[in-house]
C-alpha positions, 0 to 999 in steps of 0.5 A: 851132805849124805842122803839119809835113809831113816829106817824105823822098826815098828815093834813092841819088846822082844819078849812080846811085852809092852803096849801097842799104843805106848810102844808103837802107835804114839811114837809112830804118830809123833815121828810121822808128824815131824816127817811131814812137817819137814818134808822127809820120808821114812821106811817103816819095818813092821814086825808083821808076824807079831801084829798078825798074831795079836789081831788073830787072837783079839789081844789087845783090843782092836783099837790100837791095831786099827790105829796102827793100820791107819798110820801105815796107810797115811805113811804110804800115802805120804811117800813113806815105805813099809817093809817086812820085819820078822821076829820068829819068836812070835811063832810060839807066842802066847797071850797071858794075863799081863799081855803077850809073851813071845818065846824062842830065838830071835834068829831066823832059820830055814824053817821060818820061810813059812813066815814070809807069806803071812807077814807080807799078807798082813802088810798088804791088808794093813796099808794096801801095798806089798813090801819090797824090802826086809829086815831080819829080827835081831839083825841076824843072818838070813837063811837061804830058804827065807831068802828064797821065800822073800824073792818069791814074794817080790822082796828083793832089798835087805837092810839087815847087815851092820858091817863090823858087827856080829854076824856081819864081821866080813861085810864091806865097810866102804860100800853103800850097797851091793848085789848078792845071791845067797849071802847078804854080806858077800857082794856078788852078782845076784837078784838081791840088793843089800843096803847096810846099816851105818856103823861108827864110833860115837859118843853115846848116852846110856839107855836108862840114864837117857830115859830118866833124863828125858822123863825128868826134862834134864838135857844131859848125855852120858858120854861113852865111846862105843864102836862100831855102834849102829847109827841109832837115831833113837839113841844119839845126839844130832851131832853124833849122828851127823859125824858118823853119817858124814864120815861115810865114803859114798852113797846114802846113809842108813840109820836105824831106830825103834818105836819101842825106844823112841822118845820126844828127845829123839824126835828133836835130835832127828829133826836137827840131824836131817835138816838140810839132808835129802831123805830116801826110802830103802828101795829107792836108795837101793836103786830099784 
């Protein structure tokens, strides 16, 4: 069986809406419980800019953010890794009557290089450890200026590339990792390492039917062929996850998930999927 690298993006919804307690804290706490029970490790990509803005403005009240930082400390103490995840739309986010509203594009640009240091600082303050891996918001391109800022901060591993999916259509599909200089999808000698997210053709359930089925306790999946689809641990059945993972040619397999879409059904499927599979963090899988 392939080694598994389970990565989870820790975030609320892309427009800034949603409860930190419901979309972040409770799902993360549940997955941590199962990971510790089964002796597995997870890499948590934290949307640090969003939580930094919430903390600075005092919204939501401190308790959910304090719970999040406590979970991050527990995760690090148990051998998990905390990476930096940046959504630049938080730069223009504003609190409102019904919660936060993030505005602007989800795609990083060179001007967003100044977001790296505040994001790293928030993670260090939250869990006491500086991140060494990164994931771009929306799995979008990684501008050179942002990459240089990451390198200066000691963040040398990226896991944003999904080979075969836009904007990574030219990325290698048969390599578990590679070094690069300025373009994460182009292998070449350089200081950075790309650990791509696995993609494949899977039989998937739709999000809304799946959520309703989970809420009603109905064990039902809506079959649909999707490919190339991200190896999404919050969306697919254990059998589909295993089929994609075991079809990979060599090396560790990177799966993605999000706290905001995590369900109890996903917990059961992931627990079945990783049984018998060794797990690694992103940086260890990259060989650093």
